[in-house]
C-alpha positions in Angstrom: 0.0 -0.1 -0.2 1.8 3.3 -1.2 2.3 6.8 0.7 -0.3 8.1 -1.8 -3.2 5.9 -0.6 -5.8 7.9 1.3 -6.7 5.2 3.6 -3.3 4.5 4.7 -2.7 8.5 5.2 -5.6 8.7 7.2 -4.7 5.4 9.2 -1.2 7.1 9.9 -2.9 10.4 10.9 -5.0 8.8 13.3 -2.4 6.6 14.7 -0.3 9.8 15.5 -2.8 11.3 17.3 -3.3 8.4 19.3 0.0 7.9 20.1 0.3 11.8 21.0 -2.7 11.0 23.3 -0.5 8.9 25.5 1.1 12.3 26.4 -2.0 14.3 26.2 -5.5 13.0 26.2 -6.8 15.7 24.3 -5.1 14.3 20.8 -7.4 11.2 21.4 -10.2 13.4 20.0 -8.9 14.3 16.7 -7.8 10.5 16.3 -11.3 9.1 16.9 -12.7 11.9 14.6 -10.7 10.8 11.9 -11.7 7.2 12.1 -15.7 8.5 12.5 -15.3 10.9 9.5 -13.8 8.2 7.2 -16.6 5.7 8.1 -18.9 8.6 7.7 -17.7 9.4 4.2 -17.4 6.1 3.0 -21.0 5.5 4.2 -22.3 8.3 2.4 -20.4 7.0 -0.8 -21.9 3.7 -0.7 -25.2 4.6 0.7 -24.9 2.2 3.6 -23.1 1.4 6.6 -19.4 0.5 5.7 -19.2 -2.8 7.9 -19.0 -5.5 5.1 -15.4 -7.1 4.8 -12.5 -7.5 7.0 -11.1 -4.0 6.3 -14.5 -2.2 7.3 -15.0 -4.4 10.2 -11.5 -4.2 11.6 -11.5 -0.5 11.3 -15.1 -0.1 12.7 -13.9 -2.4 15.8 -10.9 -0.1 16.3 -13.0 3.1 16.4 -15.5 1.2 18.7 -12.8 0.3 21.1 -11.8 4.0 21.1 -15.4 5.0 21.5 -16.3 3.1 24.9 -12.7 2.5 26.0 -11.4 5.9 26.6 -14.3 7.4 28.7 -13.6 4.5 31.1 -10.2 5.9 31.8 -11.8 8.7 33.5 -13.1 6.5 36.3 -9.8 5.2 36.9 -7.3 6.9 39.8 -4.5 5.3 38.0 -5.9 5.6 34.4 -2.3 5.3 32.6 -2.4 1.4 32.3 -5.9 1.2 30.9 -5.1 4.4 28.6 -2.3 2.8 27.2 -3.8 -0.6 27.0 -7.0 0.8 25.1 -4.7 2.8 22.8 -2.7 -0.2 22.0 -5.8 -2.2 21.4 -7.6 0.3 19.2 -4.1 0.8 17.0 -3.6 -3.0 16.5 -7.0 -3.3 14.9 -6.5 -0.2 12.9 -3.3 -1.4 11.5 -4.8 -4.9 11.0 -7.6 -3.2 8.5 -4.5 -1.8 6.3 -3.7 -5.1 4.4 -7.4 -5.5 3.2 -9.0 -3.5 0.5 -12.1 -1.6 1.3 -15.3 -3.4 0.4 -16.9 -1.0 -2.1 -19.0 -2.9 -4.8 -22.8 -3.6 -4.4 -24.0 -5.5 -1.8 -26.3 -8.8 -2.6 -30.0 -8.5 -2.0 -29.8 -10.5 1.3 -27.6 -7.9 2.9 -29.7 -4.7 1.5 -31.5 -4.6 5.1 -31.6 -2.7 8.5 -31.5 -5.8 10.0 -28.2 -7.0 9.0 -26.6 -3.6 9.6 -28.2 -3.7 13.1 -26.8 -7.4 13.5 -23.1 -6.2 12.4 -22.8 -2.8 14.3 -23.9 -4.5 17.4 -22.0 -7.5 17.1 -18.8 -5.3 16.9 -19.8 -2.7 19.7 -20.2 -5.9 21.9 -16.7 -7.2 20.4 -15.2 -3.8 21.7 -16.5 -4.0 25.1 -15.3 -7.8 25.4 -11.8 -6.6 24.4 -12.0 -3.2 26.8 -13.1 -6.1 29.5 -10.1 -8.0 28.5 -7.8 -5.2 29.0 -9.5 -4.4 32.4 -8.9 -7.9 33.3 -5.2 -7.8 32.6 -5.0 -4.5 34.5 -6.4 -5.9 37.6 -4.1 -8.9 37.2 -0.8 -6.8 36.6 -1.9 -4.0 39.3 -4.4 -5.8 41.6 -6.7 -2.5 41.8 -10.1 -3.8 42.3 -11.9 -1.1 40.7 -10.6 -2.6 37.5 -12.0 -6.0 37.9 -15.4 -4.5 38.6 -15.3 -2.1 35.8 -14.6 -5.4 33.8 -17.8 -6.9 35.2 -20.0 -4.0 34.0 -18.2 -3.6 30.7 -18.9 -7.3 29.9 -22.6 -7.1 31.1 -23.2 -4.0 28.7 -21.4 -6.1 25.9 -23.3 -9.4 26.4 -26.8 -7.4 26.3 -25.4 -5.9 22.9 -24.3 -9.2 21.6 -27.6 -10.8 22.7 -29.5 -8.2 20.8 -27.1 -8.5 17.9 -27.9 -12.3 17.7 -31.9 -11.6 17.7 -31.4 -9.2 14.9 -29.4 -11.8 13.1 -31.9 -14.3 13.5 -34.7 -11.9 11.9 -32.1 -11.3 9.3 -31.7 -14.7 8.3 -35.5 -15.5 8.4 -36.1 -12.8 6.0 -33.1 -13.8 3.6 -33.6 -17.8 3.8 -36.8 -18.2 5.5 -35.1 -19.8 8.6 -33.6 -18.4 11.9 -30.8 -20.7 12.2 -28.4 -22.4 9.5 -26.1 -24.2 11.6 -23.0 -22.7 9.9 -19.8 -22.5 11.9 -20.2 -18.9 12.6 -23.5 -19.2 14.0 -22.3 -22.3 16.2 -19.3 -20.2 17.3 -21.4 -17.3 18.2 -23.5 -19.5 20.4 -20.3 -20.7 22.3 -19.2 -17.4 22.6 -22.6 -16.3 24.1 -22.9 -19.2 26.3 -19.1 -18.6 27.6 -20.0 -15.1 28.5 -23.3 -16.3 30.2 -21.2 -18.6 32.3 -18.9 -15.8 33.0 -21.5 -13.5 34.6 -23.3 -16.4 36.5 -19.8 -17.3 37.9 -19.0 -13.6 38.7 -22.1 -13.5 41.1 -20.4 -16.1 43.6 -17.6 -14.8 45.7 -15.2 -17.6 44.9 -15.1 -16.4 41.4 -14.7 -12.7 42.1 -11.3 -11.0 41.5 -8.5 -13.3 39.7 -10.8 -16.0 38.4 -13.3 -13.6 36.7 -10.6 -11.6 35.3 -9.0 -14.4 33.6 -12.3 -15.6 32.2 -12.5 -12.1 30.6 -9.4 -12.5 28.8 -10.3 -16.0 27.5 -13.5 -14.7 26.5 -11.9 -12.0 24.3 -9.7 -15.0 22.6 -13.0 -16.8 21.9 -14.3 -13.5 20.5 -11.3 -13.3 18.2 -11.7 -17.0 16.7 -15.3 -16.4 16.3 -14.8 -13.2 14.4 -11.5 -13.7 12.4 -10.5 -17.6 13.0 -14.2 -18.6 11.7 -14.3 -16.1 8.9 -11.2 -16.5 7.4 -10.3 -20.3 7.9 -14.2 -21.8 7.5 -16.7 -21.6 4.9 -19.9 -19.9 6.0 -22.5 -17.4 4.7 -21.0 -15.2 7.3 -17.3 -15.6 5.7 -15.6 -12.4 4.3 
């Protein structure tokens, strides 16, 4: 990808502001606005949300992590570890989007529905929250700050609610597209595994012996399952959800 490529230039500009944000938090705002502006421009150009294909979804995930993650840093007394970790995670997905070409071709009829867009957007909002939950778990394990583990729990609760809503919208989309709510594809099976795992986390977290280190570890393992459900299944297995 050449330096004359506008996507690369926008990515480098956003990355530069995120890096500057590690010194002064003010710079996080222009970094996020660059990402949001790029997605808005592509949305206007395409006449739909730019959330199809690995480039768009990785970019969307990066922006979602910034959207949800940085406000949480203001709830921490020692916010630097969380701030640096959220910045690193957002930058990781931002740069991972670069090798893939933006998906600009017309969508097939089955994807031209608000149910599809709601399903994908809510899924990646929940992925972002699960990622932030993993970061909070890592901060808790390294620093032992109880506030981080509590924030991890609250973040995952919200992510679980959004993920559940995404599954409902996905079922509606599947019914309208294929006449059935369930197709037994690898993506759907791993989505259920992910939903059950976080359900297990939320139930375990209510018991005293799972509070603290065990819950923090479960939150980290959960995000590993998220990444396999998102990238592993999409890139390695044939499915109606594949890129």
